[in-house]
PyMOL Python script that loads the backbone (N, CA, C, O; Angstrom):
from pymol import cmd

cmd.read_pdbstr("""\
ATOM      1  N   MET A   1      17.193  -3.045   3.260  1.00  0.00           N
ATOM      2  CA  MET A   1      17.074  -1.657   2.103  1.00  0.00           C
ATOM      3  C   MET A   1      15.650  -1.844   2.176  1.00  0.00           C
ATOM      4  O   MET A   1      15.006  -2.873   1.969  1.00  0.00           O
ATOM      5  N   PRO A   2      15.180  -0.481   2.561  1.00  0.00           N
ATOM      6  CA  PRO A   2      14.063   0.033   2.575  1.00  0.00           C
ATOM      7  C   PRO A   2      13.096  -0.483   1.285  1.00  0.00           C
ATOM      8  O   PRO A   2      12.001  -0.987   1.534  1.00  0.00           O
ATOM      9  N   ALA A   3      13.514  -0.345   0.053  1.00  0.00           N
ATOM     10  CA  ALA A   3      12.958  -0.214  -0.956  1.00  0.00           C
ATOM     11  C   ALA A   3      12.625  -1.800  -1.315  1.00  0.00           C
ATOM     12  O   ALA A   3      11.906  -2.215  -2.223  1.00  0.00           O
ATOM     13  N   ARG A   4      13.122  -2.310  -0.651  1.00  0.00           N
ATOM     14  CA  ARG A   4      12.986  -4.283  -1.143  1.00  0.00           C
ATOM     15  C   ARG A   4      11.970  -4.644   0.319  1.00  0.00           C
ATOM     16  O   ARG A   4      11.212  -5.608   0.213  1.00  0.00           O
ATOM     17  N   GLU A   5      11.978  -3.998   1.415  1.00  0.00           N
ATOM     18  CA  GLU A   5      11.004  -4.421   2.104  1.00  0.00           C
ATOM     19  C   GLU A   5       9.640  -3.836   1.434  1.00  0.00           C
ATOM     20  O   GLU A   5       8.719  -4.617   1.196  1.00  0.00           O
ATOM     21  N   LEU A   6       9.542  -2.646   1.176  1.00  0.00           N
ATOM     22  CA  LEU A   6       8.016  -1.962   0.585  1.00  0.00           C
ATOM     23  C   LEU A   6       7.916  -2.825  -0.647  1.00  0.00           C
ATOM     24  O   LEU A   6       6.746  -2.811  -1.030  1.00  0.00           O
ATOM     25  N   GLN A   7       8.859  -3.747  -1.602  1.00  0.00           N
ATOM     26  CA  GLN A   7       8.595  -4.258  -2.607  1.00  0.00           C
ATOM     27  C   GLN A   7       7.852  -5.669  -1.523  1.00  0.00           C
ATOM     28  O   GLN A   7       6.789  -6.206  -1.837  1.00  0.00           O
ATOM     29  N   GLN A   8       8.372  -5.931  -0.710  1.00  0.00           N
ATOM     30  CA  GLN A   8       7.983  -7.625  -0.197  1.00  0.00           C
ATOM     31  C   GLN A   8       6.667  -6.897   0.474  1.00  0.00           C
ATOM     32  O   GLN A   8       5.753  -7.704   0.639  1.00  0.00           O
ATOM     33  N   GLN A   9       6.422  -5.814   0.816  1.00  0.00           N
ATOM     34  CA  GLN A   9       4.650  -5.543   1.559  1.00  0.00           C
ATOM     35  C   GLN A   9       4.023  -5.574   0.401  1.00  0.00           C
ATOM     36  O   GLN A   9       3.122  -6.360   0.111  1.00  0.00           O
ATOM     37  N   LEU A  10       4.417  -4.837  -0.203  1.00  0.00           N
ATOM     38  CA  LEU A  10       3.534  -5.001  -1.656  1.00  0.00           C
ATOM     39  C   LEU A  10       3.160  -5.882  -2.541  1.00  0.00           C
ATOM     40  O   LEU A  10       2.309  -5.601  -3.385  1.00  0.00           O
ATOM     41  N   ASN A  11       3.839  -7.261  -2.462  1.00  0.00           N
ATOM     42  CA  ASN A  11       3.946  -8.456  -2.863  1.00  0.00           C
ATOM     43  C   ASN A  11       3.099  -9.494  -1.658  1.00  0.00           C
ATOM     44  O   ASN A  11       2.708 -10.600  -2.032  1.00  0.00           O
ATOM     45  N   THR A  12       2.894  -9.101  -0.410  1.00  0.00           N
ATOM     46  CA  THR A  12       1.421  -9.559   0.505  1.00  0.00           C
ATOM     47  C   THR A  12       0.379  -8.769   0.032  1.00  0.00           C
ATOM     48  O   THR A  12      -0.778  -9.189   0.001  1.00  0.00           O
ATOM     49  N   LEU A  13       0.724  -7.575  -0.366  1.00  0.00           N
ATOM     50  CA  LEU A  13      -1.108  -6.985  -0.497  1.00  0.00           C
ATOM     51  C   LEU A  13      -1.602  -7.273  -1.300  1.00  0.00           C
ATOM     52  O   LEU A  13      -2.809  -7.113  -1.479  1.00  0.00           O
ATOM     53  N   ARG A  14      -0.537  -7.992  -2.331  1.00  0.00           N
ATOM     54  CA  ARG A  14      -1.220  -8.377  -3.966  1.00  0.00           C
ATOM     55  C   ARG A  14      -1.410  -9.959  -3.621  1.00  0.00           C
ATOM     56  O   ARG A  14      -2.262 -10.553  -4.282  1.00  0.00           O
ATOM     57  N   GLU A  15      -0.920 -10.449  -2.957  1.00  0.00           N
ATOM     58  CA  GLU A  15      -1.068 -11.718  -2.876  1.00  0.00           C
ATOM     59  C   GLU A  15      -3.148 -11.829  -1.869  1.00  0.00           C
ATOM     60  O   GLU A  15      -4.240 -12.276  -2.220  1.00  0.00           O
ATOM     61  N   GLN A  16      -2.608 -11.123  -0.602  1.00  0.00           N
ATOM     62  CA  GLN A  16      -3.847 -11.018   0.023  1.00  0.00           C
ATOM     63  C   GLN A  16      -5.191 -10.959  -0.779  1.00  0.00           C
ATOM     64  O   GLN A  16      -6.186 -11.626  -0.495  1.00  0.00           O
ATOM     65  N   LEU A  17      -5.080  -9.972  -1.936  1.00  0.00           N
ATOM     66  CA  LEU A  17      -6.298  -9.503  -2.965  1.00  0.00           C
ATOM     67  C   LEU A  17      -6.523 -10.628  -3.592  1.00  0.00           C
ATOM     68  O   LEU A  17      -7.653 -11.089  -3.756  1.00  0.00           O
ATOM     69  N   GLU A  18      -5.398 -11.192  -4.018  1.00  0.00           N
ATOM     70  CA  GLU A  18      -5.824 -12.379  -4.734  1.00  0.00           C
ATOM     71  C   GLU A  18      -6.364 -13.978  -4.040  1.00  0.00           C
ATOM     72  O   GLU A  18      -6.374 -15.183  -4.290  1.00  0.00           O
ATOM     73  N   GLN A  19      -6.685 -13.193  -3.238  1.00  0.00           N
ATOM     74  CA  GLN A  19      -7.995 -14.738  -2.093  1.00  0.00           C
ATOM     75  C   GLN A  19      -8.348 -14.139  -2.114  1.00  0.00           C
ATOM     76  O   GLN A  19      -8.614 -13.979  -0.923  1.00  0.00           O
ATOM     77  N   ASN A  20      -9.050 -12.743  -2.997  1.00  0.00           N
ATOM     78  CA  ASN A  20     -10.515 -12.702  -3.240  1.00  0.00           C
ATOM     79  C   ASN A  20     -11.260 -12.308  -2.231  1.00  0.00           C
ATOM     80  O   ASN A  20     -12.445 -12.637  -2.282  1.00  0.00           O
ATOM     81  N   PRO A  21     -10.710 -11.372  -0.855  1.00  0.00           N
ATOM     82  CA  PRO A  21     -11.369 -10.913   0.408  1.00  0.00           C
ATOM     83  C   PRO A  21     -12.746 -10.503   0.044  1.00  0.00           C
ATOM     84  O   PRO A  21     -12.977 -10.314  -1.150  1.00  0.00           O
ATOM     85  N   PRO A  22     -13.730 -10.335   0.952  1.00  0.00           N
ATOM     86  CA  PRO A  22     -15.118 -10.020   0.707  1.00  0.00           C
ATOM     87  C   PRO A  22     -15.047  -8.166   0.084  1.00  0.00           C
ATOM     88  O   PRO A  22     -15.548  -7.293   0.793  1.00  0.00           O
ATOM     89  N   LEU A  23     -14.416  -7.826  -1.191  1.00  0.00           N
ATOM     90  CA  LEU A  23     -14.474  -6.567  -1.293  1.00  0.00           C
ATOM     91  C   LEU A  23     -15.398  -5.872  -2.250  1.00  0.00           C
ATOM     92  O   LEU A  23     -15.752  -6.604  -3.174  1.00  0.00           O
ATOM     93  N   THR A  24     -15.789  -4.886  -2.271  1.00  0.00           N
ATOM     94  CA  THR A  24     -16.729  -3.781  -3.288  1.00  0.00           C
ATOM     95  C   THR A  24     -15.312  -4.060  -4.694  1.00  0.00           C
ATOM     96  O   THR A  24     -14.104  -4.249  -4.841  1.00  0.00           O
ATOM     97  N   GLN A  25     -16.474  -3.914  -5.354  1.00  0.00           N
ATOM     98  CA  GLN A  25     -15.751  -3.961  -6.566  1.00  0.00           C
ATOM     99  C   GLN A  25     -14.794  -2.230  -6.850  1.00  0.00           C
ATOM    100  O   GLN A  25     -13.723  -2.019  -7.420  1.00  0.00           O
ATOM    101  N   GLU A  26     -15.631  -1.405  -6.261  1.00  0.00           N
ATOM    102  CA  GLU A  26     -14.637   0.145  -5.776  1.00  0.00           C
ATOM    103  C   GLU A  26     -13.488  -0.165  -4.798  1.00  0.00           C
ATOM    104  O   GLU A  26     -12.331   0.252  -4.855  1.00  0.00           O
ATOM    105  N   GLU A  27     -13.988  -0.892  -3.989  1.00  0.00           N
ATOM    106  CA  GLU A  27     -12.495  -1.195  -2.963  1.00  0.00           C
ATOM    107  C   GLU A  27     -11.515  -1.871  -3.784  1.00  0.00           C
ATOM    108  O   GLU A  27     -10.440  -1.318  -4.016  1.00  0.00           O
ATOM    109  N   ARG A  28     -11.779  -2.979  -4.228  1.00  0.00           N
ATOM    110  CA  ARG A  28     -11.102  -3.533  -4.979  1.00  0.00           C
ATOM    111  C   ARG A  28      -9.883  -2.906  -6.140  1.00  0.00           C
ATOM    112  O   ARG A  28      -8.714  -3.188  -6.403  1.00  0.00           O
ATOM    113  N   ASP A  29     -10.895  -1.908  -6.639  1.00  0.00           N
ATOM    114  CA  ASP A  29     -10.370  -0.690  -7.808  1.00  0.00           C
ATOM    115  C   ASP A  29      -9.376   0.094  -7.669  1.00  0.00           C
ATOM    116  O   ASP A  29      -8.448   0.344  -8.439  1.00  0.00           O
ATOM    117  N   HIS A  30      -9.742   0.667  -6.117  1.00  0.00           N
ATOM    118  CA  HIS A  30      -8.727   1.132  -5.029  1.00  0.00           C
ATOM    119  C   HIS A  30      -7.364   0.966  -4.747  1.00  0.00           C
ATOM    120  O   HIS A  30      -6.377   1.674  -4.947  1.00  0.00           O
ATOM    121  N   LEU A  31      -7.487   0.191  -4.387  1.00  0.00           N
ATOM    122  CA  LEU A  31      -6.598  -0.926  -3.560  1.00  0.00           C
ATOM    123  C   LEU A  31      -5.372  -1.694  -4.927  1.00  0.00           C
ATOM    124  O   LEU A  31      -4.238  -2.150  -4.783  1.00  0.00           O
ATOM    125  N   ASN A  32      -6.078  -1.578  -5.941  1.00  0.00           N
ATOM    126  CA  ASN A  32      -5.126  -2.114  -7.337  1.00  0.00           C
ATOM    127  C   ASN A  32      -4.416  -0.613  -7.496  1.00  0.00           C
ATOM    128  O   ASN A  32      -3.218  -0.329  -7.491  1.00  0.00           O
ATOM    129  N   GLN A  33      -5.723   0.346  -7.656  1.00  0.00           N
ATOM    130  CA  GLN A  33      -4.473   1.889  -8.185  1.00  0.00           C
ATOM    131  C   GLN A  33      -3.817   2.031  -7.022  1.00  0.00           C
ATOM    132  O   GLN A  33      -3.021   2.932  -7.283  1.00  0.00           O
ATOM    133  N   LEU A  34      -3.657   1.744  -6.003  1.00  0.00           N
ATOM    134  CA  LEU A  34      -2.417   2.150  -4.760  1.00  0.00           C
ATOM    135  C   LEU A  34      -1.787   1.392  -5.212  1.00  0.00           C
ATOM    136  O   LEU A  34      -0.779   1.821  -5.775  1.00  0.00           O
ATOM    137  N   SER A  35      -2.031  -0.178  -5.218  1.00  0.00           N
ATOM    138  CA  SER A  35      -0.736  -0.943  -5.877  1.00  0.00           C
ATOM    139  C   SER A  35       0.162  -0.043  -6.803  1.00  0.00           C
ATOM    140  O   SER A  35       1.138   0.672  -6.575  1.00  0.00           O
ATOM    141  N   THR A  36      -0.493  -0.334  -7.851  1.00  0.00           N
ATOM    142  CA  THR A  36       0.438   0.387  -9.061  1.00  0.00           C
ATOM    143  C   THR A  36       1.126   2.118  -8.799  1.00  0.00           C
ATOM    144  O   THR A  36       1.890   2.682  -9.583  1.00  0.00           O
ATOM    145  N   GLN A  37       0.628   2.657  -7.571  1.00  0.00           N
ATOM    146  CA  GLN A  37       1.321   4.179  -7.236  1.00  0.00           C
ATOM    147  C   GLN A  37       2.226   3.234  -6.635  1.00  0.00           C
ATOM    148  O   GLN A  37       3.308   3.345  -7.211  1.00  0.00           O
ATOM    149  N   ILE A  38       2.273   2.324  -5.704  1.00  0.00           N
ATOM    150  CA  ILE A  38       3.201   1.884  -4.953  1.00  0.00           C
ATOM    151  C   ILE A  38       4.679   1.738  -5.930  1.00  0.00           C
ATOM    152  O   ILE A  38       5.761   2.324  -5.970  1.00  0.00           O
ATOM    153  N   GLN A  39       4.048   0.644  -6.640  1.00  0.00           N
ATOM    154  CA  GLN A  39       4.979   0.075  -7.264  1.00  0.00           C
ATOM    155  C   GLN A  39       5.927   1.288  -9.094  1.00  0.00           C
ATOM    156  O   GLN A  39       6.849   1.166  -9.900  1.00  0.00           O
ATOM    157  N   ALA A  40       5.258   1.875  -8.883  1.00  0.00           N
ATOM    158  CA  ALA A  40       5.995   2.955  -9.534  1.00  0.00           C
ATOM    159  C   ALA A  40       6.398   3.661  -9.030  1.00  0.00           C
ATOM    160  O   ALA A  40       7.257   4.293  -9.646  1.00  0.00           O
ATOM    161  N   GLN A  41       6.095   4.121  -7.487  1.00  0.00           N
ATOM    162  CA  GLN A  41       7.432   4.457  -6.779  1.00  0.00           C
ATOM    163  C   GLN A  41       8.676   3.866  -6.398  1.00  0.00           C
ATOM    164  O   GLN A  41       9.751   4.438  -6.221  1.00  0.00           O
ATOM    165  N   ILE A  42       8.341   2.385  -6.268  1.00  0.00           N
ATOM    166  CA  ILE A  42       9.465   1.659  -6.179  1.00  0.00           C
ATOM    167  C   ILE A  42      10.239   1.694  -7.394  1.00  0.00           C
ATOM    168  O   ILE A  42      11.447   1.930  -7.405  1.00  0.00           O
ATOM    169  N   ASP A  43       9.355   1.397  -8.691  1.00  0.00           N
ATOM    170  CA  ASP A  43      10.266   1.434  -9.948  1.00  0.00           C
ATOM    171  C   ASP A  43      11.445   2.973 -10.246  1.00  0.00           C
ATOM    172  O   ASP A  43      12.480   2.931 -10.911  1.00  0.00           O
ATOM    173  N   ILE A  44      11.037   3.860  -9.732  1.00  0.00           N
ATOM    174  CA  ILE A  44      11.268   4.771  -9.568  1.00  0.00           C
ATOM    175  C   ILE A  44      12.678   5.205  -9.223  1.00  0.00           C
ATOM    176  O   ILE A  44      13.565   5.950  -9.641  1.00  0.00           O
ATOM    177  N   GLU A  45      12.391   4.246  -8.122  1.00  0.00           N
ATOM    178  CA  GLU A  45      13.329   4.461  -6.422  1.00  0.00           C
ATOM    179  C   GLU A  45      14.258   5.632  -6.362  1.00  0.00           C
ATOM    180  O   GLU A  45      15.481   5.749  -6.432  1.00  0.00           O
ATOM    181  N   LYS A  46      13.191   6.511  -6.200  1.00  0.00           N
ATOM    182  CA  LYS A  46      13.775   7.936  -5.777  1.00  0.00           C
ATOM    183  C   LYS A  46      12.891   8.443  -4.374  1.00  0.00           C
ATOM    184  O   LYS A  46      11.692   8.190  -4.259  1.00  0.00           O
ATOM    185  N   ALA A  47      13.472   8.999  -3.605  1.00  0.00           N
ATOM    186  CA  ALA A  47      12.738   9.294  -2.796  1.00  0.00           C
ATOM    187  C   ALA A  47      12.979  10.667  -2.608  1.00  0.00           C
ATOM    188  O   ALA A  47      14.047  11.278  -2.587  1.00  0.00           O
ATOM    189  N   THR A  48      11.425  11.188  -2.429  1.00  0.00           N
ATOM    190  CA  THR A  48      10.965  12.619  -2.419  1.00  0.00           C
ATOM    191  C   THR A  48      10.141  13.416  -1.513  1.00  0.00           C
ATOM    192  O   THR A  48       9.690  12.740  -0.588  1.00  0.00           O
ATOM    193  N   ASN A  49       9.926  14.213  -1.505  1.00  0.00           N
ATOM    194  CA  ASN A  49       9.192  14.831  -0.236  1.00  0.00           C
ATOM    195  C   ASN A  49       7.760  14.944  -0.384  1.00  0.00           C
ATOM    196  O   ASN A  49       7.059  15.527   0.442  1.00  0.00           O
ATOM    197  N   ASP A  50       7.266  14.323  -1.558  1.00  0.00           N
ATOM    198  CA  ASP A  50       6.074  14.159  -1.843  1.00  0.00           C
ATOM    199  C   ASP A  50       5.466  13.240  -1.022  1.00  0.00           C
ATOM    200  O   ASP A  50       5.897  12.095  -0.886  1.00  0.00           O
ATOM    201  N   SER A  51       4.309  13.749  -0.364  1.00  0.00           N
ATOM    202  CA  SER A  51       3.914  12.392   0.490  1.00  0.00           C
ATOM    203  C   SER A  51       2.377  12.321   0.162  1.00  0.00           C
ATOM    204  O   SER A  51       1.608  11.986   1.063  1.00  0.00           O
ATOM    205  N   SER A  52       2.002  12.558  -0.822  1.00  0.00           N
ATOM    206  CA  SER A  52       0.750  12.122  -0.821  1.00  0.00           C
ATOM    207  C   SER A  52       0.549  10.838  -1.377  1.00  0.00           C
ATOM    208  O   SER A  52      -0.596  10.398  -1.278  1.00  0.00           O
ATOM    209  N   LEU A  53       1.427  10.107  -1.961  1.00  0.00           N
ATOM    210  CA  LEU A  53       1.279   9.083  -1.844  1.00  0.00           C
ATOM    211  C   LEU A  53       1.264   7.843  -0.372  1.00  0.00           C
ATOM    212  O   LEU A  53       0.475   6.924  -0.152  1.00  0.00           O
ATOM    213  N   ALA A  54       2.260   8.228   0.281  1.00  0.00           N
ATOM    214  CA  ALA A  54       1.651   8.004   1.838  1.00  0.00           C
ATOM    215  C   ALA A  54       0.481   8.432   2.560  1.00  0.00           C
ATOM    216  O   ALA A  54      -0.057   7.791   3.463  1.00  0.00           O
ATOM    217  N   ASP A  55       0.077   9.669   2.064  1.00  0.00           N
ATOM    218  CA  ASP A  55      -1.303   9.844   2.481  1.00  0.00           C
ATOM    219  C   ASP A  55      -2.606   9.167   2.020  1.00  0.00           C
ATOM    220  O   ASP A  55      -3.590   8.918   2.717  1.00  0.00           O
ATOM    221  N   SER A  56      -2.390   8.872   0.477  1.00  0.00           N
ATOM    222  CA  SER A  56      -3.344   7.856   0.039  1.00  0.00           C
ATOM    223  C   SER A  56      -3.403   6.605   1.076  1.00  0.00           C
ATOM    224  O   SER A  56      -4.393   6.214   1.695  1.00  0.00           O
ATOM    225  N   VAL A  57      -2.246   6.143   1.097  1.00  0.00           N
ATOM    226  CA  VAL A  57      -2.206   4.895   1.681  1.00  0.00           C
ATOM    227  C   VAL A  57      -2.934   5.035   3.116  1.00  0.00           C
ATOM    228  O   VAL A  57      -3.935   4.368   3.376  1.00  0.00           O
ATOM    229  N   ASN A  58      -2.474   5.772   3.853  1.00  0.00           N
ATOM    230  CA  ASN A  58      -2.904   5.887   4.946  1.00  0.00           C
ATOM    231  C   ASN A  58      -4.857   6.257   5.128  1.00  0.00           C
ATOM    232  O   ASN A  58      -5.681   5.828   5.935  1.00  0.00           O
ATOM    233  N   LEU A  59      -4.960   7.089   4.123  1.00  0.00           N
ATOM    234  CA  LEU A  59      -6.695   6.923   3.832  1.00  0.00           C
ATOM    235  C   LEU A  59      -6.960   5.876   3.729  1.00  0.00           C
ATOM    236  O   LEU A  59      -7.875   5.552   4.486  1.00  0.00           O
ATOM    237  N   ALA A  60      -6.473   4.870   2.929  1.00  0.00           N
ATOM    238  CA  ALA A  60      -6.998   3.449   2.492  1.00  0.00           C
ATOM    239  C   ALA A  60      -6.756   2.644   4.129  1.00  0.00           C
ATOM    240  O   ALA A  60      -7.536   1.739   4.426  1.00  0.00           O
ATOM    241  N   VAL A  61      -5.819   2.982   4.963  1.00  0.00           N
ATOM    242  CA  VAL A  61      -5.335   2.309   6.218  1.00  0.00           C
ATOM    243  C   VAL A  61      -6.947   2.498   6.693  1.00  0.00           C
ATOM    244  O   VAL A  61      -7.672   1.517   6.523  1.00  0.00           O
ATOM    245  N   GLU A  62      -7.515   3.672   7.261  1.00  0.00           N
ATOM    246  CA  GLU A  62      -8.644   4.372   7.666  1.00  0.00           C
ATOM    247  C   GLU A  62      -9.840   3.260   6.969  1.00  0.00           C
ATOM    248  O   GLU A  62     -10.449   2.517   7.739  1.00  0.00           O
ATOM    249  N   ARG A  63     -10.039   3.225   5.894  1.00  0.00           N
ATOM    250  CA  ARG A  63     -11.248   3.059   5.193  1.00  0.00           C
ATOM    251  C   ARG A  63     -11.174   1.475   5.406  1.00  0.00           C
ATOM    252  O   ARG A  63     -12.226   0.888   5.660  1.00  0.00           O
ATOM    253  N   PHE A  64      -9.994   0.768   5.314  1.00  0.00           N
ATOM    254  CA  PHE A  64      -9.907  -0.744   5.876  1.00  0.00           C
ATOM    255  C   PHE A  64     -10.026  -1.251   6.652  1.00  0.00           C
ATOM    256  O   PHE A  64     -10.590  -2.345   6.614  1.00  0.00           O
ATOM    257  N   GLU A  65      -9.620  -0.790   7.609  1.00  0.00           N
ATOM    258  CA  GLU A  65      -8.937  -1.074   8.980  1.00  0.00           C
ATOM    259  C   GLU A  65     -10.191  -1.802  10.356  1.00  0.00           C
ATOM    260  O   GLU A  65      -9.777  -2.272  11.415  1.00  0.00           O
ATOM    261  N   VAL A  66     -11.524  -1.733  10.021  1.00  0.00           N
ATOM    262  CA  VAL A  66     -13.109  -1.770  10.779  1.00  0.00           C
ATOM    263  C   VAL A  66     -13.155  -3.386  10.047  1.00  0.00           C
ATOM    264  O   VAL A  66     -13.275  -4.371  10.776  1.00  0.00           O
ATOM    265  N   ASP A  67     -13.054  -3.509   8.660  1.00  0.00           N
ATOM    266  CA  ASP A  67     -13.661  -3.992   7.738  1.00  0.00           C
ATOM    267  C   ASP A  67     -12.783  -5.353   7.617  1.00  0.00           C
ATOM    268  O   ASP A  67     -13.157  -6.525   7.653  1.00  0.00           O
ATOM    269  N   HIS A  68     -11.376  -4.748   7.449  1.00  0.00           N
ATOM    270  CA  HIS A  68     -10.752  -5.555   6.266  1.00  0.00           C
ATOM    271  C   HIS A  68      -8.835  -5.594   7.286  1.00  0.00           C
ATOM    272  O   HIS A  68      -7.690  -5.334   6.918  1.00  0.00           O
ATOM    273  N   PRO A  69      -9.381  -6.008   8.463  1.00  0.00           N
ATOM    274  CA  PRO A  69      -8.076  -5.455   9.219  1.00  0.00           C
ATOM    275  C   PRO A  69      -6.649  -6.279   9.039  1.00  0.00           C
ATOM    276  O   PRO A  69      -5.686  -5.843   9.671  1.00  0.00           O
ATOM    277  N   THR A  70      -6.466  -7.475   8.189  1.00  0.00           N
ATOM    278  CA  THR A  70      -5.183  -7.438   7.476  1.00  0.00           C
ATOM    279  C   THR A  70      -4.784  -7.194   6.301  1.00  0.00           C
ATOM    280  O   THR A  70      -3.838  -7.750   5.742  1.00  0.00           O
ATOM    281  N   LEU A  71      -5.693  -6.089   5.720  1.00  0.00           N
ATOM    282  CA  LEU A  71      -5.182  -5.398   4.584  1.00  0.00           C
ATOM    283  C   LEU A  71      -4.627  -4.363   5.038  1.00  0.00           C
ATOM    284  O   LEU A  71      -3.619  -3.914   4.494  1.00  0.00           O
ATOM    285  N   ALA A  72      -5.450  -3.510   6.649  1.00  0.00           N
ATOM    286  CA  ALA A  72      -4.766  -2.718   6.859  1.00  0.00           C
ATOM    287  C   ALA A  72      -3.769  -2.548   7.527  1.00  0.00           C
ATOM    288  O   ALA A  72      -3.359  -1.394   7.653  1.00  0.00           O
ATOM    289  N   VAL A  73      -3.111  -3.572   8.123  1.00  0.00           N
ATOM    290  CA  VAL A  73      -2.191  -4.026   8.713  1.00  0.00           C
ATOM    291  C   VAL A  73      -0.600  -4.258   7.589  1.00  0.00           C
ATOM    292  O   VAL A  73       0.569  -4.307   7.972  1.00  0.00           O
ATOM    293  N   THR A  74      -0.868  -4.310   6.879  1.00  0.00           N
ATOM    294  CA  THR A  74      -0.049  -4.476   5.598  1.00  0.00           C
ATOM    295  C   THR A  74       0.026  -3.007   5.148  1.00  0.00           C
ATOM    296  O   THR A  74       1.074  -2.365   5.081  1.00  0.00           O
ATOM    297  N   LEU A  75      -1.309  -2.502   4.820  1.00  0.00           N
ATOM    298  CA  LEU A  75      -1.293  -0.761   4.421  1.00  0.00           C
ATOM    299  C   LEU A  75      -0.649   0.238   5.207  1.00  0.00           C
ATOM    300  O   LEU A  75      -0.497   1.442   5.002  1.00  0.00           O
ATOM    301  N   ARG A  76      -0.179  -0.760   6.475  1.00  0.00           N
ATOM    302  CA  ARG A  76       0.279   0.452   7.681  1.00  0.00           C
ATOM    303  C   ARG A  76       1.392   0.431   7.522  1.00  0.00           C
ATOM    304  O   ARG A  76       2.103   1.431   7.422  1.00  0.00           O
ATOM    305  N   ASN A  77       1.839  -0.982   7.455  1.00  0.00           N
ATOM    306  CA  ASN A  77       3.634  -1.857   6.944  1.00  0.00           C
ATOM    307  C   ASN A  77       3.911  -0.752   5.670  1.00  0.00           C
ATOM    308  O   ASN A  77       4.907  -0.061   5.884  1.00  0.00           O
ATOM    309  N   ILE A  78       3.348  -0.517   4.634  1.00  0.00           N
ATOM    310  CA  ILE A  78       3.457  -0.101   3.748  1.00  0.00           C
ATOM    311  C   ILE A  78       3.831   1.350   3.724  1.00  0.00           C
ATOM    312  O   ILE A  78       4.904   1.737   3.262  1.00  0.00           O
ATOM    313  N   VAL A  79       2.464   2.543   4.489  1.00  0.00           N
ATOM    314  CA  VAL A  79       3.250   3.425   4.974  1.00  0.00           C
ATOM    315  C   VAL A  79       4.344   3.853   5.592  1.00  0.00           C
ATOM    316  O   VAL A  79       4.751   4.948   5.203  1.00  0.00           O
ATOM    317  N   GLN A  80       5.115   3.182   6.671  1.00  0.00           N
ATOM    318  CA  GLN A  80       6.191   2.989   7.515  1.00  0.00           C
ATOM    319  C   GLN A  80       7.225   2.658   6.391  1.00  0.00           C
ATOM    320  O   GLN A  80       8.283   3.278   6.283  1.00  0.00           O
ATOM    321  N   THR A  81       6.985   2.007   5.860  1.00  0.00           N
ATOM    322  CA  THR A  81       8.364   1.863   4.613  1.00  0.00           C
ATOM    323  C   THR A  81       8.504   3.501   4.055  1.00  0.00           C
ATOM    324  O   THR A  81       9.494   4.230   4.110  1.00  0.00           O
ATOM    325  N   LEU A  82       7.213   3.775   3.531  1.00  0.00           N
ATOM    326  CA  LEU A  82       6.983   5.174   2.243  1.00  0.00           C
ATOM    327  C   LEU A  82       8.078   5.945   3.603  1.00  0.00           C
ATOM    328  O   LEU A  82       8.995   6.563   3.062  1.00  0.00           O
ATOM    329  N   GLY A  83       8.138   6.009   4.918  1.00  0.00           N
ATOM    330  CA  GLY A  83       8.503   6.904   5.791  1.00  0.00           C
ATOM    331  C   GLY A  83       9.677   6.678   5.750  1.00  0.00           C
ATOM    332  O   GLY A  83      10.454   7.508   5.277  1.00  0.00           O
ATOM    333  N   ASN A  84      10.186   5.213   6.355  1.00  0.00           N
ATOM    334  CA  ASN A  84      11.685   5.139   6.163  1.00  0.00           C
ATOM    335  C   ASN A  84      12.653   5.523   4.730  1.00  0.00           C
ATOM    336  O   ASN A  84      13.883   5.573   4.736  1.00  0.00           O
ATOM    337  N   ILE A  85      12.133   5.672   4.023  1.00  0.00           N
ATOM    338  CA  ILE A  85      13.130   5.434   2.820  1.00  0.00           C
ATOM    339  C   ILE A  85      12.523   7.168   2.298  1.00  0.00           C
ATOM    340  O   ILE A  85      12.841   7.570   1.178  1.00  0.00           O
ATOM    341  N   GLY A  86      11.716   8.000   3.172  1.00  0.00           N
ATOM    342  CA  GLY A  86      11.881   9.479   2.831  1.00  0.00           C
ATOM    343  C   GLY A  86      10.721   9.589   1.757  1.00  0.00           C
ATOM    344  O   GLY A  86      10.827  10.543   0.987  1.00  0.00           O
ATOM    345  N   ILE A  87       9.563   8.701   1.584  1.00  0.00           N
ATOM    346  CA  ILE A  87       8.161   8.902   0.613  1.00  0.00           C
ATOM    347  C   ILE A  87       7.079   9.546   1.770  1.00  0.00           C
ATOM    348  O   ILE A  87       5.927   9.832   1.446  1.00  0.00           O
TER     349      ILE A  87
END
""", "prot")
cmd.dss("prot")
cmd.show_as("cartoon", "prot")
cmd.util.cbc("prot")
cmd.orient("prot")
């Protein structure tokens, strides 16, 4: 089930953030906000054609891929799962 996979990836992102990677407070706040948005989408369990969440996560991938590649990989997985479930 894609929603379950998305939840697992979100949990992985949260675990990575708990390990206190060297992020600025702004970066940490941005990822926490994305995490909240993703969780809200999972909770709603409704696939829409609104790509704003996926676009936001894609922008985060671009932002973090150089300095924080592990976070970027997890975010890419989240984007892919969002696409798989039609978000």
